[in-house]
C-alpha positions in Angstrom: 26.5 18.3 -11.8 29.3 15.7 -13.3 28.2 12.3 -13.9 24.4 13.1 -14.6 22.8 11.4 -16.8 21.0 14.2 -18.6 19.0 12.5 -21.8 17.1 10.7 -18.5 16.9 14.3 -16.4 15.2 15.7 -19.3 12.8 12.9 -20.2 11.9 12.7 -16.6 11.2 16.4 -17.4 8.9 15.7 -19.7 7.2 13.0 -18.2 6.6 15.5 -15.5 5.2 18.2 -17.8 3.1 15.3 -19.0 1.5 14.6 -15.5 1.1 18.3 -15.2 -0.7 18.6 -18.2 -3.1 15.7 -18.3 -4.4 16.6 -14.7 -4.7 20.4 -15.6 -7.2 19.0 -18.1 -8.9 16.4 -16.4 -9.1 19.3 -13.4 -11.1 21.3 -16.0 -14.3 18.7 -14.9 -14.3 20.0 -11.6 -17.2 22.5 -10.8 -18.2 23.3 -7.7 -19.1 20.3 -5.5 -16.4 19.3 -3.1 -18.1 16.0 -4.8 -16.3 16.2 -7.8 -12.7 16.6 -5.6 -13.2 13.9 -3.7 -14.9 11.4 -5.6 -14.9 12.7 -8.9 -18.9 13.1 -8.6 -19.5 9.3 -8.3 -19.5 9.4 -12.4 -15.8 7.7 -13.3 -16.5 5.5 -16.4 -15.5 1.4 -15.5 -12.3 1.3 -17.3 -11.1 4.3 -15.7 -11.6 2.8 -12.5 -9.7 -0.6 -13.3 -6.6 1.5 -14.1 -6.2 4.3 -11.3 -7.2 1.5 -8.6 -4.3 -0.8 -10.3 -2.2 2.3 -10.5 -3.0 2.7 -6.8 -2.0 -0.6 -5.6 1.3 -1.0 -8.1 3.8 1.3 -6.5 7.2 1.8 -6.1 7.3 -0.8 -3.4 5.5 -2.9 -5.5 7.9 -2.9 -8.5 11.4 -2.3 -6.2 10.4 -4.9 -3.4 9.3 -7.8 -5.7 12.9 -7.9 -7.3 14.7 -7.3 -4.3 12.2 -10.3 -2.5 12.9 -12.8 -5.5 16.4 -12.8 -4.8 15.5 -14.5 -1.4 13.0 -16.8 -2.9 10.3 -17.1 -5.3 7.8 -17.4 -2.6 8.6 -14.0 -1.1 8.8 -12.4 -4.8 5.8 -13.1 -5.3 3.8 -12.8 -2.0 3.1 -8.8 -2.2 1.5 -8.9 -5.9 -0.2 -11.7 -5.8 -1.7 -10.6 -1.6 -2.6 -7.3 -3.5 -4.4 -9.3 -6.1 -6.6 -11.4 -3.8 -7.4 -8.2 -1.8 -8.8 -6.2 -4.8 -10.6 -9.4 -5.4 -11.8 -10.1 -2.1 -12.9 -6.1 -1.7 -15.0 -6.2 -4.6 -17.0 -8.7 -4.0 -17.4 -9.0 -0.4 -17.0 -4.9 0.9 -17.4 -2.7 -2.4 -21.1 -3.2 -2.7 -22.7 -2.0 0.7 -20.1 0.9 0.6 -20.9 1.6 -2.9 -24.9 1.4 -2.1 -25.2 3.7 0.9 -23.2 6.0 -0.7 -20.6 6.7 1.7 -17.9 9.5 1.1 -14.5 8.1 3.0 -13.7 4.3 4.6 -15.0 6.6 8.0 -18.6 7.1 7.4 -19.6 3.6 8.1 -17.8 3.7 11.7 -19.6 7.4 12.5 -22.8 5.9 11.5 -22.6 2.9 13.4 -20.3 3.8 16.2 -20.8 7.7 16.7 -19.3 10.3 15.2 -16.5 11.3 18.1 -15.3 7.3 17.9 -15.1 8.0 14.2 -12.7 10.3 15.0 -10.5 7.7 16.9 -10.3 5.5 14.0 -9.5 8.3 11.6 -6.3 8.2 13.4 -4.8 4.9 12.2 -6.4 5.2 8.8 -4.9 8.5 8.4 -1.3 7.6 9.5 -1.3 4.6 7.5 -1.7 6.8 4.2 0.5 9.5 5.4 3.7 7.0 6.3 2.7 5.3 3.0 3.1 8.8 1.4 6.5 9.6 2.7 7.8 5.8 1.7 7.1 6.5 -1.8 9.0 9.5 -1.6 12.0 8.0 -0.4 11.5 5.2 -3.1 11.5 7.7 -6.2 14.2 9.7 -4.7 16.5 6.8 -4.4 15.8 5.8 -7.8 16.2 8.8 -9.4 20.1 9.0 -7.5 20.7 5.5 -8.7 19.6 6.0 -12.6 20.2 9.6 -13.0 22.7 10.2 -10.3 20.6 13.3 -9.0 20.2 14.4 -5.2 18.0 12.6 -3.5 16.8 15.5 -2.1 15.9 17.4 -5.6 13.7 14.3 -6.6 12.2 14.0 -3.9 10.9 17.7 -3.8 10.5 18.0 -7.7 8.2 14.9 -7.9 6.1 15.6 -4.0 5.4 19.5 -5.7 4.6 18.3 -9.5 2.1 15.8 -7.8 0.7 17.8 -5.1 -0.1 20.5 -7.9 -2.6 18.8 -10.3 -4.3 16.5 -7.3 -4.8 19.9 -5.9 -6.3 21.2 -8.7 -8.5 18.3 -9.7 -8.6 16.3 -6.9 -9.8 13.1 -7.6 -10.5 13.8 -11.6 -7.0 14.6 -12.4 -5.7 11.2 -10.1 -7.6 9.3 -12.2 -6.7 10.6 -15.3 -3.1 10.3 -14.8 -3.0 7.6 -13.1 -4.3 6.3 -16.3 -1.0 7.4 -18.7 0.6 6.2 -15.5 0.1 2.8 -15.2 0.5 2.5 -18.9 4.5 3.2 -18.1 4.5 0.0 -15.9 4.3 -2.4 -18.4 6.0 -0.9 -20.8 9.3 0.0 -18.9 9.4 -3.4 -17.5 8.8 -5.8 -20.6 11.3 -2.9 -22.3 14.1 -3.9 -19.8 13.3 -7.6 -19.7 14.9 -8.9 -22.9 18.2 -7.1 -22.2 18.3 -8.2 -18.1 17.9 -11.8 -19.6 20.1 -11.7 -22.3 23.1 -10.6 -19.8 22.0 -13.8 -17.7 22.4 -16.2 -21.1 18.4 -16.2 -21.5 15.4 -17.2 -19.8 15.9 -20.5 -19.3 19.5 -20.3 -18.1 18.2 -17.5 -15.5 15.6 -19.6 -14.3 18.4 -22.9 -13.8 20.4 -20.7 -11.9 17.9 -19.7 -9.8 15.8 -22.9 -9.1 19.4 -24.7 -8.5 20.8 -22.3 -6.4 17.5 -21.7 -4.3 16.5 -25.2 -4.1 12.9 -25.2 -2.3 13.1 -21.4 -1.8 12.4 -21.4 -5.8 8.8 -22.9 -5.1 5.9 -20.2 -5.6 4.2 -20.6 -1.5 5.2 -21.3 1.3 4.9 -25.0 2.6 2.5 -25.6 5.8 4.1 -28.5 7.2 7.3 -28.9 8.2 10.4 -31.2 6.9 11.9 -28.9 4.6 15.1 -27.6 5.9 15.0 -24.1 4.1 11.4 -23.5 5.5 12.0 -23.6 9.2 8.8 -23.0 11.3 9.3 -19.3 12.0 9.9 -18.7 8.4 6.9 -20.7 7.2 4.6 -19.2 9.9 6.1 -15.5 9.1 5.4 -16.1 5.2 1.7 -17.4 6.3 1.3 -14.4 8.6 2.5 -11.5 6.5 0.4 -13.0 3.4 -2.9 -12.6 5.3 -1.9 -9.3 6.4 -1.4 -8.3 3.2 -4.7 -9.8 1.7 -7.5 -8.6 4.5 -5.1 -5.7 5.7 -5.0 -4.5 2.1 -9.2 -3.9 2.0 -9.6 -0.9 5.1 -7.9 1.5 3.1 -9.5 4.9 1.9 -7.4 5.1 -0.8 -9.1 1.9 -2.3 -12.7 2.9 -0.7 -12.4 6.3 -2.6 -12.1 4.4 -6.2 -15.3 1.9 -5.1 -17.0 4.9 -4.0 -16.2 7.1 -7.4 -18.1 4.3 -9.4 -20.8 5.4 -11.3 -22.5 2.2 -10.2 -22.5 -0.5 -7.5 -22.1 -3.0 -10.0 -19.2 -1.2 -11.5 -17.8 -0.4 -8.2 -17.4 -4.0 -7.6 -16.3 -5.3 -11.3 -13.9 -2.6 -11.1 -12.5 -4.2 -8.3 -12.4 -7.9 -9.4 -10.9 -7.0 -12.6 -8.0 -4.4 -11.0 -7.1 -7.4 -8.8 -6.5 -9.6 -11.7 -4.4 -7.4 -13.5 -2.3 -6.5 -9.9 -1.5 -10.1 -10.6 -0.5 -10.1 -13.8 1.5 -6.9 -13.1 3.6 -8.9 -10.5 5.3 -11.4 -13.6 7.6 -8.7 -15.0 9.6 -7.2 -11.9 9.9 -11.3 -10.8 11.6 -12.4 -14.1 13.4 -9.1 -13.6 14.3 -10.0 -10.1 15.5 -13.7 -11.5 17.8 -11.8 -13.9 19.5 -9.9 -11.2 19.9 -12.8 -9.2 21.9 -14.8 -12.0 23.3 -11.6 -13.2 27.4 -12.1 -12.8 28.8 -8.3 -13.9 28.4 -7.4 -10.6 31.4 -5.6 -9.1 32.6 -5.5 -5.3 31.3 -2.2 -5.0 28.3 -3.1 -6.5 27.6 -6.2 -4.7 28.8 -4.2 -1.3 26.0 -1.7 -2.1 23.4 -4.3 -3.0 24.0 -6.3 0.1 23.8 -3.1 2.1 20.3 -1.2 0.3 18.5 -4.9 -1.6 15.8 -2.3 -2.4 17.9 -0.5 -5.2 18.7 -4.3 -7.3 16.1 -3.1 -9.8 17.6 0.2 -10.4 21.0 -1.1 -10.0 20.0 -3.8 -12.9 18.5 -0.8 -14.8 21.3 1.0 -15.0 23.9 -2.1 -15.6 22.2 -4.1 -17.3 20.4 -2.1 -20.0 20.9 0.5 -22.8 20.5 4.4 -21.7 17.5 4.5 -23.5 15.8 1.4 -21.9 16.9 2.2 -18.4 15.0 5.7 -19.0 12.2 3.4 -19.7 12.4 1.5 -16.6 13.0 4.3 -14.3 9.7 5.9 -16.3 7.7 2.8 -14.7 9.1 3.2 -11.5 8.3 7.1 -11.1 4.9 6.1 -12.9 4.1 3.7 -10.2 5.6 5.8 -7.3 3.5 9.2 -8.5 0.1 7.5 -9.1 0.3 5.9 -5.4 1.3 9.5 -3.8 -1.4 11.0 -5.3 -4.0 8.8 -4.4 -2.2 8.8 -0.6 -2.5 12.5 -0.2 -5.8 12.7 -1.6 -7.2 10.0 0.4 -5.7 11.5 3.5 -6.7 14.7 2.8 -10.5 13.5 2.0 -10.7 12.0 5.1 -9.4 14.9 7.5 -11.7 17.5 5.7 -15.1 15.2 5.4 -14.7 13.3 8.7 -13.0 15.8 10.8 -13.3 19.4 9.2 -17.0 18.8 7.8 -18.5 16.0 10.4 -17.3 17.7 13.7 -15.9 21.5 13.3 -17.8 22.9 10.8 -20.7 20.7 9.6 -22.8 23.7 8.9 -19.8 25.5 7.0 -19.9 26.7 3.4 -18.9 24.5 -0.1 -16.4 27.3 -0.7 -15.0 26.7 2.7 -14.5 22.9 2.2 -13.4 23.2 -0.9 -10.5 25.3 0.5 -9.9 23.2 3.1 -9.9 19.9 1.2 -7.1 21.7 -1.1 -5.5 23.0 1.5 -5.2 19.5 3.7 -3.7 17.9 0.3 -0.7 20.4 0.5 -0.5 20.1 4.3 0.3 16.1 4.0 1.7 16.4 1.5 4.7 19.1 2.7 4.2 16.6 6.1 5.3 13.7 3.8 7.8 15.4 2.1 9.5 16.5 5.2 9.2 13.1 6.7 10.5 11.4 3.3 14.0 14.2 3.6 14.3 13.7 7.6 14.1 10.2 7.8 15.4 9.0 4.2 14.0 5.3 5.3 10.3 5.1 6.6 9.7 1.8 5.1 9.6 0.0 8.7 7.3 2.8 10.2 4.8 2.6 7.3 4.8 -1.3 8.0 3.9 -0.8 11.2 1.0 1.4 10.4 0.0 -1.1 7.5 0.2 -3.4 10.3 -2.2 -1.6 12.9 -4.4 -0.7 9.9 -5.1 -4.8 9.6 -5.4 -5.4 13.2 -7.1 -2.2 14.3 -9.3 -1.3 11.4 -10.3 -4.7 9.5 -12.3 -6.0 12.7 -14.2 -2.7 12.9 -15.0 -2.3 9.1 -16.4 -6.3 8.9 -18.7 -5.8 11.9 -20.4 -2.1 10.9 -21.1 -3.1 7.6 -22.2 -6.8 8.0 -22.9 -7.3 11.9 -26.3 -5.1 12.4 -26.0 -5.9 16.3 -22.5 -3.9 16.7 -22.6 -1.2 18.6 -19.8 1.2 20.4 -19.0 -0.3 23.4 -18.3 -3.4 21.0 -16.2 -1.8 18.8 -14.5 0.1 21.8 -13.6 -2.9 23.6 -12.3 -4.4 20.3 -9.8 -2.1 19.3 -8.7 -1.8 23.2 -7.6 -5.4 23.4 -6.4 -5.8 19.3 -3.9 -2.7 20.7 -2.9 -4.4 23.6 -2.2 -7.8 22.0 -0.4 -6.5 18.9 2.0 -4.1 20.8 2.2 -7.0 23.7 4.2 -8.6 20.5 6.7 -6.0 20.5 7.8 -3.1 18.2 11.5 -3.1 17.1 11.3 0.3 15.6 10.8 1.9 18.4 12.8 -0.2 20.8 9.4 -1.7 22.8 10.2 -5.3 23.5 7.7 -7.8 23.9 5.7 -8.1 26.7 3.3 -11.0 26.0 5.9 -14.4 25.8 3.4 -15.6 23.0 6.2 -18.3 21.9 6.6 -19.7 25.0 2.6 -19.5 25.9 2.0 -21.4 22.7 5.0 -23.7 23.6 3.4 -24.7 26.7 0.2 -25.4 25.5 1.3 -27.3 22.2 4.8 -28.7 23.6 7.1 -27.2 20.9 10.6 -25.7 21.7 9.6 -22.0 22.3 12.9 -21.0 20.4 11.3 -22.2 17.1 9.8 -18.8 17.6 12.3 -16.9 17.5 14.6 -15.6 14.6 18.0 -16.7 14.9 19.3 -13.7 13.4 17.4 -11.0 15.0 16.3 -12.9 18.3 12.8 -11.4 17.2 9.5 -13.2 18.3 8.1 -14.3 14.9 4.7 -15.7 16.4 2.0 -14.2 14.5 0.5 -11.7 17.1 -0.9 -9.5 14.6 -3.5 -11.9 12.8 -4.2 -13.3 16.6 -4.6 -9.7 17.5 -7.6 -8.9 14.7 -8.9 -12.6 15.1 -9.2 -11.7 18.6 -10.9 -8.2 17.6 -13.4 -10.1 14.8 -14.5 -12.4 18.3 -14.8 -9.3 20.9 -16.7 -6.6 18.9 -19.8 -8.8 18.7 -19.6 -10.6 21.8 -19.3 -7.3 24.0 -22.0 -5.9 21.2 -24.3 -8.3 22.5 -23.7 -8.1 26.3 -24.2 -4.6 26.4 -26.8 -4.0 23.7 -29.2 -3.1 26.7 -27.9 0.0 27.7 -25.9 1.1 24.0 -28.3 -0.4 21.5 -26.8 -0.3 17.8 -27.3 1.7 15.6 -28.9 1.1 12.1 -26.3 1.1 8.9 -27.5 4.1 6.1 -26.3 6.9 4.6 -24.7 9.3 6.5 -26.9 12.4 7.9 -26.2 16.2 7.2 
């Protein structure tokens, strides 16, 4: 118990109590319909939709990761926030309209309408795993942050956070999550902007911090990776990796149910579109404070040897350590509040989203299509609890699920983005094309190797490409890890976008396409 920052603990307890109060108050809007739990009765006002979507995307990984990545280059620091924002803008301009117009309930619904109920259950799996691993990754982030700033047990922080968020999510579903998101997203700019002057003053001010940063970084202080070669700081593998990841973040950020749950909760089609575009702009704007804190952390000279070693071992903790080291305790508590708000808002969104897909697309559509409304309500709430417990157990057991979440995000992009595009916009797409695209994309992606599972690369992408282009294949390998950095995920998704319509047309005679429309009861 020694060394615990009790004032911060009391502040966090008060914050959690407020989360529960807001969630309970908002939950009173839920009466009898499962639609109120899943989609707030499609009656969420525009301003709440904007803030809950922004809160979902600006998660703990967004804040911690932006500060961490900024210390390896400005383009790396800006990448997540800018790409997520563009993803929301594209989602609003292209995908939100048809999804809301057909009054779907989840991301999986258009797959069921176009490709059949059974195959949609298969497409549900990567969507579900993505949400589950994201939930676990968020709990690890909040536990690690609390342990650094408050000096409390990581296990305690994880369990308490999960229990509080699950409690109000179960009570009020989408209504409770949306209203608590409004409160939680307001904590982000308050905490970040309060910490910024203190952190920068420790480095001699913004100009001095930037001068040091740009001098040390050289061309890595540029906001974008160059498209062409010639810069020794940006070898081919590094340039290609940056653009490959950027494409995945932009396009792979769209086929997530937690995003469409907010789109489908909007009152009208127009509001569904506009809320996403505005949330995209806010997400981009909120990148600025953590980037500046990342520059301050890089220029900060107060780290002792032990802290430098800790940062080298776990660079994700740069923001909590900077808050504790370079700001007064009260300001560090505000910064912790920003991180906690960001994490809890995204955790509630992810467990509600995963529970919604399971209860609606699996239980209701496959196992109990004639089930009663009270039974469906119980399944929705029960699935939220089960998934939250599963995510908590995973966070406690693994402690570092970030790579696993990143891998499932990779699969969501590779496997689901082509399916969603063709389900909504290609009237001739059919189940055969969907299955062929899914299988080929999966093989191409797994062929690039999965380091976290010890699966080596089975397809020599670098060598194949080099034989065509005349380049040295070693340029496509990371010298530090020996892993290939060939953009196999973009290739796999692009092949899926080609395979699906081609096979659909070749098989249209014995597998006629189904018309896009509302889900039949």
